N, C-alpha and C positions, 0 to 999 in steps of 0.2 A: 804485447802478447798476454801479460798477466792481468790486464784490465778487462772488466766486464763491459762488453759493448752495449751501447744504448739500445733500448727496445724501439724498433722502428716499425710502426704499424703497417706500413705499406708492404712489408715483406711477409706479413703474417699469412699463413695458409690455413689456419684453423681459428675460427671465431668462437671464443669461449666466453664471451661477455654475458651470454644468457644462461650459463650453466649455474645451477644452484646445488651446492654440495652440503652434506650434513655438517653441522658445526662441531660435533663431538663423536667419539667412538660409541658412546652410550646411545646417542641418537641413531647411529647407524645400526646398532644391535637391535633397537626397538622397531626399526623399520626395514625388515629384510627385503621388502618389495623394491627397495632402492637398488639392490645389487644388480639385477639385470640391466637397469638403466645406466648405472655407472659403468658396467662392463661394456655396454654398447659404446659409451664415450671412450673407454679405454681402447677398444678395437679401432674406432675412428681415428684416434690420436696416433696409434701405431701405423695405420695406413698412410697418414699424412706426413709421417716422419721420414725424411729422406736425407742421407748423408751429404747429398749435393746441394741441399737447400741453403738459404742464407742463414748464418749463425743466429741472427735474431729470431728467425722463425723456429729453428730447432730449439733454442732456449725456451721459447714460449711453450712449445709442445712438451718438452721434457719436464718443465716446471709443473705442468698440469699432470703428467704421468707420475711424477714424484708424489703429488698429492694423493692420487688414486692408489698407488702401490704402497708407498712408505707409510703415509699417515692413515690411510683408510683400510689398508689390507684387503682390497677388493678381490684379489686373486684367490683368497682362501675360500670363497663361496662359489667357485665355478667348477663345473665338471672337468675331470682329468683330460679327456681328449682335446676339448676346446682350449683348455688352459695351456697345455704343452705346445700346441700349434701356434697360438698367438704370442706366447711368451718367448718361444724360440725365435720367432720372426723379429720381435722387439730386441732380443738379445743380439741377434746377428747385426741389426742396424746399429745398436749401441757400440758393438765391437768395432764396426767400421768407422763410426763417428769419432772414436778415440784417436784417429789419425789427424784430427783437426788441430790447427795451430792456435786455437783459442782456449786458453787454460781454464777459464771459468766453465766453458762448455764441457771440457774433459772432466772436470771435477763433478759436474752434475751427472754426467754419464756413468762415472764410477759408482756413485751412490745408488743410482737406479739399477745399474747392472747387477750389483751385489744384492740389492733388495729382491730383484726378480729371481736370482739364483737361490736365495734363501727360501723363498716361497715354494719353489718347485723341487727342492732337494728330495722331499719324501717321495715324489713321483719318479724321480730319475735314478735313485739308488737301486742297484741291482740286488738280486738275492745273494750275491757273493759278498755283500756288505763292503763294497768298494766305491771310492769316489770317482773312479775312472769313467763312469757313465755320465758324469755331470757335464753340462754344456760348457762351462768355463774350463774344465779340465781338457775337453776335446779341443777347444780353441787354442789353448796354450800348447798342448801336445802336438797338434797339427803344425803350428807355427815353428816349433823347435825341431820337428822331424823332417821338414822340407830341405831340399838341397839348394833352394833358391835363397841366396843371402839377403835379398831385399825383403822377403817375407819374414825371415828370421829377425832382421833388424826391427821391422815393424812390430813383431811380437814382443821383442825386448822392450821397446818403447811403451807399448800398451801395458805390459805387466808392471813396468816401472811406474807408470801413471796410477795403476790400481794400488800398488803398495804405498805410493805417496799420498794419494787422495782418499784412501779408505778411512773410515772413522777412526780417529786417533792416530793415524799414520802408522808407522812400523811399531810404535809403542802400543797401538791398539791391540796387537796380538800378544805382546809380551807382558803387558800390565793388566790384561783383561778389562780394559776400558770398553772394549767392544766384544760382544759375545756371539759370534756367528756360529752357524752349524759346524760341527767338527770336520765335516767333509770339505767345507769351504776353507777352513784353516789348512787342511792337508793339501788341498789344491794349490793354494798360494805358496805353501812350503815346497811343493813339487816344482812349481814354476821358478821359484828362487833357486832351487838346486840346478835346474836346467840352465839358468843364467850363469851360475858359477861354472858349470861344465863347459860352457862356450868359451871360457878363458883359454882352454886348451885347443880351441879350433885352429885349423890350418889357415883359415881365412883372416888376414890381418884386419880387414874392414870390420868383421864381426867382433874380433877381439877388442879393437879400439872402442867399439860401441859399448 
């Protein structure tokens, strides 16, 4: 479970062999005309990403998306309406992929999921200055508010994966090794409090989890 599966080309759904990316952030800054092209690749990658796909295919696509989002910060140059629609679509898919039993795939999902949330925080935060409008907050809140214990358990597992695989692990928040937006910190703290609350649940299956 903890091993990274080999990359099997026959399962690939997205041919990225011909893609040429900037070699540095400076190069990207000096060539803003690249942003529309890179965002088109971003959209294509999101469309090709399916939770039911073979893990090798998902790993290949998520690796490419990580390059675009985390290293190149492509999302910061896109108009708000298009940004929120595409990123929310990606976020939903990543949230579902976290149910995978391939730990390396889960780790990659966590990094990309948090990076996406980081980039769209300014667009999601309401005038009330509250993190409750964040996509991550809503996913966690919906999962813990449901009366269906299977969904609750899945939410517990996903939040545990995020806390485990986020940059620096749990120490990433306490030692400031990772400096996410304050609302992401509050969202993860909210999720952790919800997990603690479940210890008092009447459902023994949930408590055990």
